[in-house]
N, CA, C and O of each residue as an XYZ file, in Angstrom:
788
protein
N     110.944     41.961    136.286
C     110.460     42.245    134.936
C     111.655     42.252    133.982
O     112.655     42.925    134.229
N     111.535     41.486    132.877
C     112.656     41.442    131.938
C     112.651     42.664    131.018
O     111.718     43.467    131.016
N     113.730     42.774    130.236
C     113.913     43.944    129.379
C     112.797     44.100    128.361
O     112.343     45.215    128.103
N     112.346     42.982    127.775
C     111.290     43.044    126.767
C     109.988     43.541    127.378
O     109.313     44.386    126.790
N     109.622     43.022    128.565
C     108.399     43.472    129.234
C     108.478     44.956    129.566
O     107.502     45.690    129.410
N     109.656     45.392    130.029
C     109.849     46.803    130.360
C     109.663     47.673    129.122
O     109.031     48.727    129.179
N     110.226     47.213    127.998
C     110.083     47.957    126.751
C     108.647     48.002    126.273
O     108.184     49.039    125.799
N     107.924     46.872    126.393
C     106.514     46.826    125.988
C     105.666     47.769    126.844
O     104.818     48.492    126.321
N     105.896     47.760    128.150
C     105.157     48.660    129.049
C     105.448     50.121    128.711
O     104.549     50.961    128.728
N     106.702     50.411    128.408
C     107.082     51.776    128.041
C     106.369     52.210    126.758
O     105.871     53.333    126.674
N     106.319     51.329    125.768
C     105.650     51.680    124.507
C     104.152     51.875    124.713
O     103.548     52.739    124.078
N     103.542     51.071    125.603
C     102.119     51.278    125.896
C     101.898     52.636    126.574
O     100.940     53.345    126.265
N     102.795     52.988    127.501
C     102.695     54.285    128.162
C     102.861     55.423    127.154
O     102.129     56.412    127.197
N     103.833     55.273    126.245
C     104.044     56.297    125.207
C     102.835     56.394    124.284
O     102.466     57.488    123.858
N     102.215     55.256    123.973
C     101.021     55.258    123.121
C      99.931     56.123    123.737
O      99.299     56.928    123.053
N      99.721     55.948    125.036
C      98.690     56.741    125.727
C      99.057     58.226    125.753
O      98.210     59.086    125.511
N     100.327     58.519    126.048
C     100.764     59.923    126.082
C     100.579     60.581    124.714
O     100.049     61.688    124.612
N     101.023     59.883    123.661
C     100.901     60.424    122.307
C      99.437     60.615    121.927
O      99.075     61.623    121.320
N      98.592     59.640    122.287
C      97.156     59.736    121.972
C      96.522     60.942    122.648
O      95.798     61.708    122.014
N      96.797     61.106    123.939
C      96.219     62.242    124.665
C      96.727     63.567    124.107
O      95.965     64.528    124.001
N      98.008     63.623    123.749
C      98.555     64.839    123.144
C      97.894     65.127    121.804
O      97.465     66.254    121.556
N      97.807     64.117    120.932
C      97.294     64.322    119.579
C      95.807     64.667    119.567
O      95.355     65.423    118.706
N      95.031     64.112    120.527
C      93.580     64.348    120.562
C      93.195     65.434    121.566
O      92.021     65.582    121.903
N      94.184     66.191    122.042
C      93.926     67.248    123.026
C      93.204     66.719    124.262
O      92.274     67.344    124.770
N      93.654     65.550    124.737
C      93.125     64.983    125.973
C      91.822     64.220    125.848
O      91.283     63.767    126.857
N      91.301     64.064    124.642
C      89.996     63.404    124.477
C      90.089     61.885    124.473
O      89.172     61.211    124.941
N      91.186     61.336    123.951
C      91.299     59.878    123.826
C      92.704     59.434    124.188
O      93.679     60.152    123.968
N      92.787     58.223    124.753
C      94.109     57.667    125.059
C      94.411     56.436    124.218
O      95.347     55.691    124.512
N      93.611     56.218    123.159
C      93.788     55.009    122.348
C      93.819     55.283    120.844
O      93.617     54.361    120.054
N      94.065     56.520    120.433
C      94.118     56.841    119.004
C      95.416     56.380    118.366
O      95.512     56.261    117.144
N      96.420     56.119    119.206
C      97.739     55.676    118.757
C      98.130     54.473    119.607
O      97.914     54.467    120.819
N      98.707     53.451    118.969
C      99.131     52.269    119.726
C     100.398     51.705    119.112
O     100.813     52.110    118.026
N     101.005     50.766    119.819
C     102.214     50.101    119.330
C     101.933     49.476    117.971
O     100.878     48.878    117.761
N     102.877     49.615    117.057
C     102.674     49.063    115.721
C     103.112     47.605    115.666
O     103.829     47.121    116.542
N     102.669     46.919    114.623
C     103.050     45.512    114.433
C     104.545     45.383    114.212
O     105.138     44.359    114.550
N     105.161     46.418    113.646
C     106.599     46.366    113.358
C     107.430     46.972    114.474
O     108.611     47.259    114.279
N     106.823     47.173    115.657
C     107.537     47.802    116.760
C     108.829     47.072    117.068
O     108.890     45.843    117.100
N     109.864     47.878    117.295
C     111.147     47.292    117.633
C     112.134     47.285    116.493
O     113.304     46.952    116.686
N     111.678     47.649    115.296
C     112.614     47.641    114.165
C     112.146     48.610    113.107
O     110.947     48.758    112.870
N     113.099     49.273    112.467
C     112.798     50.037    111.260
C     112.851     49.025    110.124
O     113.926     48.548    109.760
N     111.697     48.699    109.566
C     111.603     47.610    108.612
C     112.105     48.013    107.235
O     111.751     49.074    106.721
N     112.936     47.156    106.638
C     113.416     47.411    105.289
C     113.080     46.235    104.392
O     112.938     45.102    104.852
N     112.956     46.523    103.110
C     112.749     45.474    102.118
C     113.696     45.727    100.964
O     114.182     46.843    100.783
N     113.955     44.699    100.192
C     114.769     44.871     98.998
C     116.122     45.468     99.318
O     116.792     45.046    100.261
N     116.516     46.437     98.544
C     117.839     47.047     98.665
C     117.809     48.218     99.652
O     118.152     49.348     99.303
N     117.388     47.925    100.902
C     117.378     48.970    101.923
C     116.232     49.947    101.813
O     116.278     51.010    102.432
N     115.188     49.621    101.033
C     114.035     50.511    100.933
C     113.155     50.287    102.156
O     112.964     49.153    102.594
N     112.618     51.378    102.704
C     111.784     51.276    103.884
C     110.338     51.020    103.487
O     109.855     51.531    102.476
N     109.657     50.219    104.304
C     108.241     49.975    104.081
C     107.461     51.254    104.351
O     107.971     52.192    104.963
N     106.203     51.276    103.880
C     105.382     52.470    104.049
C     105.232     52.829    105.524
O     105.190     54.007    105.881
N     105.152     51.803    106.386
C     105.060     52.102    107.809
C     106.332     51.658    108.512
O     106.731     50.497    108.427
N     106.946     52.570    109.188
C     108.093     52.246    110.021
C     107.861     52.883    111.370
O     106.993     53.743    111.517
N     108.620     52.474    112.339
C     108.504     53.070    113.659
C     107.767     52.164    114.621
O     107.303     51.081    114.263
N     107.674     52.636    115.849
C     107.120     51.826    116.933
C     105.639     52.051    117.176
O     105.037     51.342    117.983
N     105.034     53.023    116.496
C     103.631     53.350    116.755
C     102.858     53.516    115.452
O     103.432     53.772    114.393
N     101.540     53.362    115.560
C     100.669     53.512    114.391
C      99.319     54.060    114.853
O      98.974     54.000    116.033
N      98.571     54.593    113.897
C      97.220     55.080    114.190
C      96.288     53.892    114.351
O      96.365     52.929    113.588
N      95.409     53.956    115.342
C      94.404     52.906    115.500
C      93.113     53.264    114.779
O      92.250     52.408    114.585
N      92.979     54.514    114.385
C      91.823     54.926    113.580
C      92.185     56.186    112.794
O      93.313     56.674    112.866
N      91.231     56.693    112.058
C      91.488     57.818    111.165
C      91.938     59.086    111.853
O      92.560     59.941    111.222
N      91.640     59.229    113.128
C      91.968     60.473    113.831
C      93.469     60.756    113.869
O      93.886     61.914    113.896
N      94.280     59.695    113.871
C      95.736     59.887    113.956
C      96.465     59.533    112.660
O      97.695     59.532    112.633
N      95.736     59.235    111.597
C      96.390     58.847    110.336
C      97.288     59.948    109.782
O      98.362     59.670    109.249
N      96.850     61.188    109.906
C      97.640     62.312    109.384
C      99.028     62.343    110.017
O     100.022     62.596    109.336
N      99.089     62.085    111.321
C     100.366     62.115    112.028
C     101.341     61.102    111.429
O     102.501     61.426    111.177
N     100.871     59.883    111.203
C     101.776     58.831    110.730
C     102.021     58.884    109.225
O     102.926     58.224    108.714
N     101.225     59.660    108.530
C     101.502     59.900    107.117
C     102.762     60.744    106.964
O     103.444     60.680    105.941
N     103.065     61.540    107.998
C     104.181     62.493    107.919
C     105.270     62.300    108.975
O     106.328     62.922    108.873
N     105.043     61.459    109.984
C     105.991     61.348    111.098
C     106.290     59.892    111.424
O     105.379     59.073    111.540
N     107.577     59.574    111.570
C     108.016     58.271    112.071
C     108.315     58.456    113.547
O     109.092     59.338    113.912
N     107.711     57.636    114.404
C     107.921     57.775    115.848
C     108.564     56.506    116.399
O     108.035     55.404    116.246
N     109.704     56.684    117.039
C     110.442     55.588    117.664
C     110.489     55.798    119.172
O     110.450     56.934    119.643
N     110.574     54.701    119.937
C     110.684     54.781    121.393
C     111.866     53.950    121.865
O     112.073     52.832    121.395
N     112.634     54.492    122.788
C     113.776     53.789    123.370
C     113.710     53.908    124.883
O     113.505     54.989    125.433
N     113.891     52.767    125.541
C     113.849     52.728    127.014
C     115.183     52.199    127.525
O     115.701     51.205    127.016
N     115.733     52.866    128.528
C     116.980     52.388    129.111
C     118.195     53.087    128.522
O     118.223     54.312    128.405
N     119.206     52.295    128.152
C     120.479     52.849    127.665
C     121.025     53.849    128.682
O     121.444     54.953    128.332
N     121.010     53.431    129.959
C     121.339     54.337    131.058
C     122.777     54.859    131.032
O     123.053     55.939    131.554
N     123.678     54.111    130.436
C     125.084     54.529    130.396
C     125.371     55.485    129.239
O     126.510     55.916    129.058
N     124.347     55.815    128.458
C     124.564     56.617    127.257
C     123.746     57.898    127.329
O     122.770     57.979    128.075
N     124.149     58.896    126.551
C     123.407     60.153    126.497
C     123.639     60.797    125.132
O     124.447     60.322    124.335
N     122.915     61.883    124.882
C     123.094     62.590    123.612
C     124.481     63.209    123.520
O     124.954     63.507    122.423
N     125.131     63.403    124.650
C     126.490     63.942    124.633
C     127.456     63.007    123.904
O     128.495     63.439    123.407
N     127.098     61.714    123.847
C     127.951     60.750    123.139
C     128.152     61.134    121.674
O     129.173     60.801    121.073
N     127.170     61.837    121.104
C     127.305     62.240    119.706
C     128.384     63.303    119.536
O     128.854     63.547    118.425
N     128.774     63.935    120.644
C     129.777     65.000    120.590
C     131.158     64.552    121.038
O     132.161     64.925    120.430
N     131.214     63.742    122.115
C     132.535     63.502    122.692
C     133.051     62.068    122.601
O     134.141     61.774    123.093
N     132.279     61.169    121.977
C     132.816     59.825    121.749
C     133.806     59.912    120.587
O     133.485     60.498    119.553
N     135.002     59.340    120.739
C     135.978     59.391    119.633
C     135.373     58.872    118.332
O     134.635     57.887    118.328
N     135.691     59.539    117.239
C     135.101     59.229    115.931
C     135.195     57.741    115.587
O     134.248     57.172    115.044
N     136.320     57.116    115.897
C     136.520     55.701    115.554
C     135.535     54.794    116.279
O     135.199     53.722    115.775
N     135.063     55.210    117.464
C     134.148     54.375    118.254
C     132.691     54.811    118.137
O     131.797     54.142    118.654
N     132.452     55.933    117.457
C     131.108     56.518    117.435
C     130.057     55.572    116.868
O     128.966     55.467    117.430
N     130.351     54.891    115.784
C     129.338     54.037    115.148
C     128.968     52.833    116.004
O     127.982     52.156    115.713
N     129.738     52.549    117.054
C     129.395     51.453    117.964
C     128.538     51.935    119.128
O     128.112     51.133    119.958
N     128.288     53.221    119.195
C     127.494     53.793    120.288
C     126.003     53.579    120.038
O     125.515     53.877    118.948
N     125.264     53.061    121.041
C     123.805     52.937    120.892
C     123.122     54.272    120.618
O     122.105     54.321    119.926
N     123.680     55.358    121.162
C     123.102     56.684    120.900
C     123.200     57.009    119.416
O     122.227     57.453    118.807
N     124.366     56.789    118.842
C     124.559     56.997    117.409
C     123.559     56.155    116.625
O     122.917     56.640    115.693
N     123.437     54.895    117.012
C     122.583     53.953    116.294
C     121.126     54.413    116.278
O     120.485     54.394    115.227
N     120.596     54.828    117.439
C     119.178     55.194    117.488
C     118.894     56.473    116.691
O     117.873     56.570    116.010
N     119.791     57.441    116.778
C     119.583     58.680    116.026
C     119.811     58.456    114.526
O     119.071     58.975    113.690
N     120.832     57.686    114.205
C     121.169     57.446    112.803
C     120.049     56.700    112.080
O     119.664     57.090    110.978
N     119.525     55.638    112.679
C     118.472     54.855    112.020
C     117.218     55.682    111.785
O     116.629     55.632    110.705
N     116.808     56.443    112.796
C     115.612     57.264    112.634
C     115.840     58.349    111.586
O     114.987     58.576    110.728
N     116.978     59.014    111.655
C     117.260     60.096    110.716
C     117.358     59.573    109.285
O     116.901     60.230    108.349
N     117.954     58.388    109.113
C     118.078     57.798    107.779
C     116.701     57.443    107.217
O     116.435     57.679    106.039
N     115.832     56.881    108.043
C     114.476     56.544    107.596
C     113.713     57.800    107.198
O     112.986     57.798    106.204
N     113.874     58.871    107.969
C     113.211     60.142    107.653
C     113.690     60.692    106.312
O     112.892     61.196    105.521
N     114.988     60.595    106.061
C     115.547     61.104    104.799
C     115.001     60.337    103.611
O     114.666     60.927    102.584
N     114.911     59.012    103.750
C     114.419     58.171    102.650
C     112.947     58.456    102.371
O     112.536     58.551    101.215
N     112.153     58.591    103.437
C     110.706     58.746    103.263
C     110.237     60.199    103.226
O     109.050     60.463    103.034
N     111.170     61.151    103.409
C     110.809     62.567    103.496
C     109.716     62.784    104.550
O     108.660     63.357    104.282
N     110.017     62.303    105.747
C     109.095     62.453    106.870
C     109.807     63.131    108.030
O     111.035     63.157    108.111
N     108.993     63.679    108.926
C     109.519     64.130    110.199
C     109.900     62.895    111.013
O     109.479     61.784    110.692
N     110.692     63.087    112.058
C     111.034     61.991    112.948
C     110.882     62.413    114.384
O     111.168     63.555    114.746
N     110.424     61.473    115.208
C     110.228     61.744    116.626
C     110.807     60.576    117.405
O     110.452     59.423    117.163
N     111.693     60.873    118.336
C     112.312     59.844    119.163
C     111.953     60.117    120.617
O     112.264     61.179    121.154
N     111.289     59.140    121.253
C     110.974     59.216    122.677
C     111.996     58.345    123.401
O     112.103     57.151    123.122
N     112.744     58.934    124.328
C     113.818     58.196    125.000
C     113.738     58.461    126.491
O     113.762     59.604    126.946
N     113.643     57.353    127.250
C     113.604     57.476    128.706
C     114.626     56.543    129.337
O     114.550     55.322    129.202
N     115.577     57.145    130.022
C     116.515     56.357    130.809
C     115.896     56.104    132.183
O     115.012     56.848    132.608
N     116.346     55.075    132.874
C     115.790     54.749    134.190
C     115.953     55.915    135.155
O     117.005     56.550    135.229
N     114.869     56.177    135.897
C     114.840     57.243    136.905
C     115.166     58.620    136.316
O     115.707     59.481    137.009
N     114.841     58.822    135.054
C     115.027     60.121    134.385
C     113.721     60.523    133.710
O     112.800     59.716    133.583
N     113.656     61.764    133.284
C     112.482     62.263    132.572
C     112.425     61.694    131.149
O     113.455     61.383    130.551
N     111.231     61.568    130.633
C     111.040     61.177    129.239
C     111.450     62.359    128.360
O     110.978     63.480    128.553
N     112.330     62.098    127.395
C     112.768     63.133    126.453
C     112.147     62.897    125.088
O     111.871     61.759    124.706
N     111.933     63.976    124.362
C     111.422     63.915    122.997
C     112.434     64.620    122.098
O     112.823     65.758    122.359
N     112.851     63.939    121.048
C     113.710     64.559    120.038
C     112.915     64.595    118.747
O     112.314     63.599    118.345
N     112.918     65.768    118.095
C     112.112     65.947    116.887
C     112.997     66.360    115.730
O     113.697     67.369    115.807
N     112.970     65.583    114.659
C     113.691     65.934    113.423
C     112.667     66.630    112.548
O     111.796     65.989    111.960
N     112.779     67.946    112.466
C     111.660     68.698    111.888
C     111.986     69.546    110.685
O     111.090     70.188    110.137
N     113.221     69.577    110.253
C     113.527     70.476    109.144
C     113.589     69.705    107.838
O     114.652     69.256    107.410
N     112.441     69.562    107.220
C     112.361     68.818    105.963
C     112.107     69.803    104.835
O     111.006     69.873    104.290
N     113.123     70.550    104.499
C     112.952     71.588    103.488
C     112.456     71.050    102.145
O     111.724     71.761    101.456
N     112.822     69.813    101.733
C     112.299     69.330    100.451
C     110.778     69.299    100.405
O     110.188     69.409     99.330
N     110.131     69.149    101.573
C     108.668     69.130    101.594
C     108.082     70.535    101.624
O     106.885     70.716    101.401
N     108.915     71.521    101.898
C     108.401     72.881    101.981
C     107.595     73.134    103.242
O     106.822     74.090    103.304
N     107.770     72.279    104.255
C     107.027     72.441    105.499
C     107.917     73.182    106.490
O     109.083     72.824    106.655
N     107.389     74.204    107.148
C     108.225     74.948    108.090
C     108.570     74.104    109.315
O     107.898     73.109    109.586
N     109.605     74.486    110.054
C     109.967     73.748    111.258
C     108.821     73.681    112.254
O     108.045     74.628    112.381
N     108.713     72.553    112.965
C     107.673     72.373    113.974
C     108.033     73.127    115.247
O     107.167     73.699    115.910
N     109.321     73.120    115.580
C     109.756     73.718    116.836
C     109.633     75.231    116.761
O     110.224     75.851    115.876
N     108.877     75.841    117.671
C     108.750     77.302    117.646
C     110.102     77.974    117.820
O     110.975     77.470    118.528
N     110.262     79.099    117.178
C     111.540     79.816    117.211
C     111.952     80.198    118.629
O     113.142     80.202    118.942
N     110.985     80.519    119.492
C     111.321     81.011    120.830
C     111.437     79.894    121.866
O     111.625     80.178    123.049
N     111.331     78.634    121.450
C     111.422     77.529    122.402
C     112.879     77.262    122.756
O     113.766     77.390    121.912
N     113.118     76.893    124.001
C     114.467     76.541    124.432
C     114.576     75.025    124.405
O     114.024     74.331    125.259
N     115.288     74.532    123.423
C     115.446     73.099    123.229
C     116.928     72.773    123.161
O     117.762     73.650    122.933
N     117.244     71.493    123.363
C     118.606     71.010    123.138
C     118.690     70.647    121.668
O     117.839     69.908    121.172
N     119.680     71.140    120.965
C     119.839     70.778    119.561
C     120.963     69.760    119.418
O     122.065     69.952    119.932
N     120.666     68.684    118.717
C     121.615     67.587    118.538
C     121.900     67.422    117.056
O     120.975     67.336    116.249
N     123.167     67.378    116.698
C     123.534     67.139    115.301
C     123.572     65.636    115.071
O     124.392     64.931    115.658
N     122.682     65.151    114.214
C     122.614     63.718    113.926
C     123.817     63.292    113.088
O     124.486     64.129    112.482
N     124.087     61.983    113.056
C     125.225     61.493    112.277
C     125.170     61.871    110.797
O     126.212     61.970    110.150
N     123.966     62.084    110.250
C     123.882     62.440    108.832
C     123.906     63.951    108.615
O     123.659     64.426    107.506
N     124.205     64.706    109.672
C     124.311     66.150    109.541
C     123.016     66.900    109.706
O     122.981     68.111    109.487
N     121.925     66.210    110.092
C     120.629     66.857    110.277
C     120.425     67.111    111.771
O     120.736     66.259    112.603
N     119.906     68.278    112.094
C     119.676     68.619    113.498
C     118.385     68.017    114.000
O     117.393     67.951    113.273
N     118.400     67.575    115.256
C     117.179     67.184    115.966
C     117.091     68.061    117.205
O     118.103     68.360    117.840
N     115.882     68.467    117.540
C     115.663     69.296    118.726
C     115.091     68.413    119.821
O     114.179     67.624    119.576
N     115.632     68.546    121.043
C     115.197     67.705    122.143
C     114.729     68.513    123.327
O     115.220     69.611    123.588
N     113.753     67.941    124.052
C     113.152     68.624    125.184
C     112.453     67.574    126.049
O     112.054     66.534    125.526
N     112.291     67.809    127.346
C     111.491     66.889    128.147
C     110.052     66.836    127.628
O     109.535     67.829    127.115
N     109.412     65.680    127.763
C     108.041     65.490    127.275
C     107.103     66.573    127.811
O     106.274     67.099    127.068
N     107.232     66.903    129.094
C     106.330     67.899    129.691
C     106.410     69.234    128.946
O     105.394     69.904    128.763
N     107.605     69.617    128.520
C     107.754     70.870    127.776
C     107.277     70.703    126.335
O     106.688     71.621    125.765
N     107.531     69.537    125.748
C     107.092     69.300    124.373
C     105.586     69.460    124.248
O     105.101     70.190    123.383
N     104.840     68.768    125.124
C     103.374     68.784    124.966
C     102.770     70.149    125.251
O     101.673     70.452    124.782
N     103.491     70.991    126.031
C     102.965     72.331    126.282
C     103.478     73.355    125.254
O     102.948     74.461    125.156
N     104.516     72.974    124.491
C     105.097     73.897    123.511
C     104.627     73.618    122.096
O     104.364     74.544    121.329
N     104.519     72.340    121.747
C     104.113     71.960    120.393
C     102.703     71.387    120.460
O     102.514     70.226    120.821
N     101.730     72.196    120.116
C     100.351     71.708    120.177
C     100.072     70.831    118.965
O     100.583     71.066    117.869
N      99.255     69.824    119.191
C      98.866     68.940    118.098
C      98.100     69.712    117.030
O      98.205     69.404    115.843
N      97.330     70.714    117.449
C      96.578     71.520    116.475
C      97.531     72.263    115.537
O      97.283     72.361    114.335
N      98.624     72.786    116.104
C      99.611     73.487    115.269
C     100.260     72.522    114.287
O     100.442     72.843    113.113
N     100.604     71.346    114.776
C     101.222     70.360    113.902
C     100.252     69.929    112.802
O     100.649     69.788    111.646
N      98.983     69.720    113.159
C      97.976     69.359    112.146
C      97.874     70.433    111.075
O      97.786     70.122    109.887
N      97.885     71.701    111.490
C      97.738     72.791    110.511
C      98.940     72.865    109.572
O      98.798     73.270    108.419
N     100.141     72.473    110.061
C     101.316     72.472    109.201
C     101.321     71.275    108.254
O     101.759     71.381    107.109
N     100.832     70.136    108.742
C     100.842     68.925    107.925
C      99.712     68.915    106.902
O      99.867     68.357    105.816
N      98.588     69.521    107.234
C      97.442     69.542    106.318
C      96.850     70.932    106.303
O      95.800     71.166    106.902
N      97.522     71.880    105.612
C      96.989     73.237    105.582
C      95.604     73.265    104.953
O      95.306     72.460    104.070
N      94.752     74.191    105.404
C      93.399     74.259    104.843
C      93.431     74.526    103.344
O      94.249     75.305    102.855
N      92.539     73.876    102.636
C      92.456     74.042    101.184
C      91.715     75.336    100.891
O      90.652     75.598    101.453
N      92.293     76.149     99.998
C      91.651     77.414     99.640
C      90.357     77.127     98.888
O      90.300     76.247     98.029
N      89.326     77.883     99.227
C      88.042     77.703     98.548
C      88.151     78.237     97.125
O      88.635     79.347     96.899
N      87.701     77.442     96.184
C      87.739     77.905     94.793
C      86.596     78.866     94.555
O      85.521     78.732     95.141
N      86.836     79.838     93.689
C      85.786     80.811     93.390
C      84.695     80.135     92.603
O      84.958     79.370     91.675
N      83.473     80.421     92.978
C      82.371     79.787     92.260
C      82.196     80.429     90.888
O      82.361     81.637     90.718
N      81.860     79.595     89.929
C      81.662     80.079     88.560
C      80.253     80.612     88.444
O      79.293     79.925     88.792
N      80.124     81.830     87.959
C      78.764     82.374     87.846
C      77.940     81.540     86.871
O      78.438     81.062     85.852
N      76.657     81.380     87.219
C      75.800     80.581     86.340
C      75.458     81.373     85.091
O      75.354     82.600     85.123
N      75.286     80.651     83.988
C      74.957     81.297     82.704
C      73.441     81.262     82.527
O      72.810     80.217     82.685
N      72.873     82.408     82.200
C      71.423     82.394     81.997
C      71.060     81.516     80.805
O      71.772     81.496     79.801
N      69.943     80.786     80.920
C      69.543     79.896     79.824
C      68.655     80.601     78.842
O      68.225     80.000     77.858
């Protein structure tokens, strides 16, 4: 199996995992690989298109997620790790694939004021999830619960991402909690008393 086929299979697997997580196990097809998979698409002078990332909603059930979150998937890069962001000499850092994947996602999130999610699986290792969740300009609280034990990674642009194995992510960050943060319930307006005629 060539690298492209391996990457496509990985993205299909991630699509199913994300769908089951987002729909609380009801559907495995609410999220699928996007048409722009494989690249953060830019137009003009570095402006990002409305949709970026490797995944998209296949119907209305997952639209809320992609309105607020860019999700990227990376498979392989076995010789690299998140530690590269700490101990690779500064002069060589920008040539590191680890730097590149975190930097591109974080930059897209900053431009679009969105959360970011990076799914990364090295061969014969667990699937990891990194979440860029502190978007104070939006006034949305962090997604990662305060009591969760996560790996924190400082991105090249100075923004922290929290990382955890997928198994811990799906049991720690419920889709219902994320939905409530992204679309808080609208307060009911007080009804106006009717005027007697």
